[in-house]
N, C-alpha and C positions, 0 to 999 in steps of 0.2 A: 752261501747257504741262506735260505729264507728263514724268517723268524719262526714260522710254524714248524719248519724242519728241525730247528734247534730244540724246540719243545719236545718234538717226537723223539729226537736223539736222547735227550735226558731221560724221558720216560722209558725208552727201550733199555737203557743202561740200568734202570731201577726195577726192571722186571715187568714193565708195561703199565705202570701206574705211578702216581706221585701226588703229594699234597701241593697246594699252591705255595705253601711255605718252602717246600723243597725246591720247587721250580724257580721261585724267586731267588733262591740262594745259588742255583746252579746254571740256569739258562743264560744269564748275562755273561757268564764266563766262557761260553762256547765261542771258539775262534771263528772268524770269518763272517760274523753276523753284525749288521748295523742296526742300532736302535736309535733312530732319529726322533726321540721323544723325551720329554721331561718326566713322563709317567710310564716307564717300561713295565711296572707291575700291573698296571691297568691293561696294558697291551697283552700281557700273558694271560690275564683273566679273560680277555676277549677271545684270544686264540683258542683256549681250551673249550670254549663254547661252540666251536665249529664241529657240528655233528658228522661231518665227512671223515674226521680223524679221531674224535674223542667222544667219550660218554661220561656222564657224571655218576659216581658211586654214591657220594654224599656231598653236601655243600663243602667246597674246599678240597675234595678228594676226587681225582679224575683218572681215567684210564684210556688206553688206546683201543680203538675198535678192533685192530688186528690181533689184540691179545685177549679178547673177551673170553675165550675158552682156554686161555693159558695162564690166567692169573693164579696166584697162590691161594690155597684154601682159606687162609685168614682174610684175604681181600674179598674173595667170593662170598664168604659168610656175611661180611659187612654189606656187600651189595644186595644179597638176598634179604637181609633185615631191612634195608632201606625201602624195599617194596612192600613191607608188611605194615600193618596198623601200628601207630606209635604206642598204642595201649599194650601191645604184646611185649613180653620180655625180649630184650635185645642185648644179649650179653657181649657179643663181639663189638657192637657199637659202644657199649659201656666201657670196655677196655680201651677202645679207640680214643674216647674223650678223656679218660684217665691219662693216657699217654700224652695227649696234647697238653693237658694242664701241667704235667710233669715237665715237659720240654719248655713251656713258657716260664715256669718257675726257675729252671736252671738258667735260662737266658737272662733272667733278671737277678741272678746271683743269689738265689735262695738255695738252701739245701732242701732236697725233695724226699719226702717219705710217702711210700705206698704200702698198704698192709701186706704182711708176709704171705697171706693166702692168695694175693693177687699177683705177686711178683713174677710168676711163671706164666701168666696169661699172655695171649698174643697182642701185640701192638704193631700193626702193619706187617713188615717183614722181619720183625724182631720180637722181643718180649718186654714186658713192663720193667723187668729188673734191669734192662739195658738203659733205662732213662731215669731211674731213681738214683739218688746220691747218698741216702741214709738207709742203713739196714734196720736200725731201731730208733725209736723216738728218744730224745734227750729227756732226762728226769727233771723237767723244768718246774714241777710242782708235786703235789701229793701223788703217791703211786696209784691210788684208786681212780684219780682223774685221768692220768696217763693211760691206764688200762682201758678206760671207757672210750677215749677218743682215738685209740690206736687202730680202730676199724674204719675210721673216716677215709674216704676214697683217696684223697690227695691232700697232703699237708706241706705247706712251705714254711721252713724254719729259718729264722733270721740269724744274724751273726752272733747274737747273744743266746742262741739256742732256745728261743721262745717261738711258738707258732704265730707267724705273721698273718697267714691266710689259710683257710681250710675250705675244701670243696667236696660236696657230695653230688655225684651224678645220679639223678633220680628218674627212673622210667615209670614208676608206678604212680597212681593218683593219690597216694598217701605219703605226705612228706614228714609225718610225725616222727618216724624213726630217725631221720636225719636231724631234725630239729632237736630231738632229745639228746643226741650226741653233742650238738652245738651248745646246748644249755650248760654243759660242763665247763665251757670256756667263757661264760658271760662276764666273769670278773677279770678277764684279760683283754688287752688291746688287740684283739684278733678279729680280722675281717672274715665273715662267714658267707659262703656263696653256695646256692643251690643251682646246679646246671641241669636244665631239662628242656623238653619240647615247649615251644612258645605257646602252644595251645593249652598248656597246663598252668599258665601264669595266673589265671583267675582262681584256680583251685589252690595254688600256693598262697595267694593273698588271703583267701577265706580261712585257711588253716593258721597262717601266721597271725591273723587278727583274733584268734581265740584268746581268751583271758589268760590261759596258762602260759602263753608265749609272749605276754606283754613286755617282759624285760628283754626279749630278744628282738623285738620289732625293728629297732633302729640299728641292729647289728648285722642282720641277715639280708642279703640281696639275692635277686633272681637273675640268672643269665641264660638266655636260650642258646641252643646249639649253633644256629646260624651266626649269631653275633660272636660266639666263641671262635668259630671257624674264620670269620672275617678278621678277628684280631690275630689269630694264629698265622694267617697268610701274610700279614705285614704289621707286626706288633707295635711299631712306633708311629703308625700313620694316622691314628684316629683319636681325637680327644675324647670321644664318647666312651672309649673303653677304659678310661683312667681308673674307674672303681675296681676293675679286675686287676690291673697291674700298672700303677701310676708311672708315667714317664717323668724323669726329673724336671722336664720343662713345664709340666702342668702345675 
């Protein structure tokens, strides 16, 4: 079996689509395929860019040409949103990135919380409740603070039941709602991350520089979708991603 045939096989078994993370975990286990390279993940990334067989739904999420009209509704919605302006509401894309952040958190041995109102939302061919590990937030501090932050998109809880990292996936041009939630955590050693389109970085910087957010400035970072996808595809490969999820060697 050729390498691209192995990729096709895994995608077919997954309903005609796959993330690079999924392919990296599955393709190398296909019997009868030789990978004479020290960088097989790079080879997989190159293979899915072959337009004869594959098309891109979003960075890091690919599908088979033969299944373009047979993909599940959840995947089709993400594909449709990928062709729209980034300024429009993209709820399926929002759930997609929530799910990615949840899976990365679990991979790094955090307990993962997603708000109850989101747990039945779609994530690829499953639901967000399938990738969370906490049904409710631990009462790590005053009740009013916990009640305020429990609507944050994704929260990683450490072994001592404190929020280690919190993430807001933001499609709008106004980051203030997310920052106001983060403000409740400024007295904790919690890393706070806004995930958004890279074209919104300037807007993010201008809002974070407002005097009312002065105390948050050194606690909040910005991560764009493509960088998140790159990390998700191979989470231990890049030093530049260490502020999202530090590798023990960094």
